C-alpha positions in Angstrom: -28.4 -3.1 -8.8 -25.5 -6.1 -8.4 -21.5 -5.1 -7.3 -18.8 -6.8 -8.6 -17.6 -9.0 -6.1 -13.8 -8.5 -7.3 -13.7 -4.5 -6.8 -17.2 -3.7 -5.2 -18.0 -1.2 -8.1 -21.5 -0.8 -9.1 -22.5 -3.0 -12.1 -25.8 -3.7 -14.0 -27.4 -7.2 -14.0 -27.1 -7.2 -17.8 -23.6 -6.9 -18.0 -21.2 -10.0 -18.4 -18.1 -8.0 -17.5 -17.2 -5.6 -14.6 -16.6 -2.0 -16.5 -13.7 -1.2 -14.1 -12.1 -4.3 -13.1 -13.2 -6.6 -15.9 -14.5 -9.5 -13.7 -16.3 -11.9 -15.5 -19.8 -11.8 -13.8 -21.6 -14.6 -15.4 -22.1 -16.4 -12.3 -23.4 -13.3 -10.1 -26.2 -14.5 -8.1 -29.0 -11.6 -8.4 -29.6 -11.3 -4.9 -26.5 -10.0 -4.8 -28.1 -6.1 -3.7 -24.9 -5.1 -1.7 -21.6 -4.2 -1.9 -19.1 -7.0 -0.7 -17.8 -7.1 2.3 -13.6 -6.0 2.8 -11.4 -8.7 3.0 -9.4 -8.2 6.0 -6.2 -6.3 5.2 -4.2 -3.3 5.5 -3.5 -1.3 1.8 -4.8 0.3 -1.1 -4.5 -2.4 -3.7 -7.8 -4.5 -4.6 -7.0 -8.5 -4.4 -6.9 -8.5 -8.4 -4.1 -5.9 -8.0 -1.8 -8.1 -5.5 -2.7 -11.1 -7.4 -1.0 -9.3 -10.6 1.7 -7.5 -8.6 2.8 -11.1 -7.1 2.1 -12.7 -10.3 4.7 -9.8 -12.0 6.9 -10.6 -9.3 7.1 -14.1 -9.6 7.9 -14.2 -13.3 4.1 -15.9 -14.2 3.2 -12.9 -15.6 4.6 -9.8 -18.1 3.9 -6.2 -17.5 1.0 -5.8 -20.1 -0.2 -1.7 -20.2 -3.3 -2.8 -22.1 -4.6 -5.7 -19.5 -7.8 -5.0 -17.2 -5.1 -5.7 -14.4 -2.6 -3.3 -15.3 -5.6 -0.9 -15.9 -6.9 -1.3 -12.4 -3.6 -1.3 -10.7 -3.4 2.2 -12.2 -6.4 3.1 -11.0 -5.8 2.4 -7.4 -2.3 3.6 -7.6 -3.7 7.3 -9.0 -6.3 6.5 -5.5 -3.5 6.2 -3.5 -1.5 9.5 -4.6 -4.8 11.7 -4.3 -5.0 9.9 -0.6 -1.5 11.1 0.0 -2.0 14.2 -1.6 -5.0 14.9 1.2 -3.0 14.3 3.5 0.1 16.7 2.4 -3.0 19.1 3.3 -3.3 18.4 6.8 -0.8 21.4 8.4 2.0 20.3 11.4 1.2 16.8 9.8 4.5 14.5 10.1 4.0 11.4 7.7 7.4 9.9 8.8 6.2 10.2 12.5 2.5 9.4 12.0 3.8 6.2 10.4 5.9 5.7 13.3 3.7 5.7 15.9 2.0 2.9 14.6 4.8 1.2 14.3 6.8 -1.4 16.3 10.3 -0.4 15.5 11.9 -3.8 17.4 9.7 -5.7 15.3 11.9 -4.8 12.3 15.1 -6.1 13.3 13.2 -9.8 14.0 14.0 -12.6 10.7 11.2 -12.2 8.3 10.5 -16.1 9.4 10.0 -15.1 12.9 7.6 -12.0 12.7 4.0 -12.3 13.0 1.6 -10.8 10.6 1.3 -7.6 12.0 5.8 -6.9 12.4 5.9 -8.6 8.5 3.4 -5.8 7.4 5.7 -3.3 9.4 8.6 -4.6 7.7 6.7 -4.3 4.3 6.1 -0.5 4.8 9.5 0.3 6.1 10.5 -1.4 3.0 8.0 0.0 1.0 9.2 3.5 1.9 12.4 3.0 1.0 11.3 1.9 -2.5 8.8 4.7 -2.8 12.0 6.8 -2.3 13.8 4.9 -5.4 11.0 5.3 -7.5 10.8 8.6 -7.4 14.3 9.1 -8.2 14.4 6.7 -10.9 11.1 8.5 -12.3 12.2 12.1 -11.6 16.4 11.6 -12.1 16.8 13.3 -8.4 18.6 12.3 -5.4 15.8 12.7 -3.0 16.8 9.3 -1.0 20.1 10.1 0.1 18.6 13.1 1.3 15.8 11.7 3.1 18.5 8.7 4.5 20.0 11.5 5.8 17.4 12.9 7.6 16.2 9.8 8.9 19.5 9.0 10.6 19.8 12.1 12.2 16.0 11.3 13.3 16.8 7.8 14.4 19.7 9.8 16.7 17.2 12.1 18.4 14.9 9.3 19.1 17.4 7.7 20.6 18.8 10.1 22.6 15.4 10.8 24.1 14.9 7.5 25.1 18.8 6.9 26.8 17.3 10.6 28.8 14.6 9.4 29.6 16.0 6.0 31.3 18.5 8.2 32.8 15.7 10.2 34.5 14.1 7.2 35.7 
């Protein structure tokens, strides 16, 4: 059974459109029996959803809740929240610490123009964390972002003190 080249869902050879993402399938070769290779990128959005979001940001597209692209984006965001729910069930897992462990904080102080791809991804993650909190507050009419900012500032102060103490002892 072939797979959709856009989202990787299984499709029947007789289908003309993917039932998951709406991709036109009329040009899929019958020999495509293996799932497509994953694109080498980080993140949970498919290339189709990234393209849709970029078109929204660029003003080339308007938000259309009835479109196939919006439906695909909605599914992917729901799946991401489900993954975060699984992470939240792990006792003693500090998501902020988990993210910071893989992050290069020096990269965040550079100009975006001077960043390599990994540094840019870290910058986007930092921006995304803040924007996610803002979207949470906007959706639920809360002020969690301010509380989080206060906690994050205290965490940064503690980390800086530990770094300073470590440098003094060497």
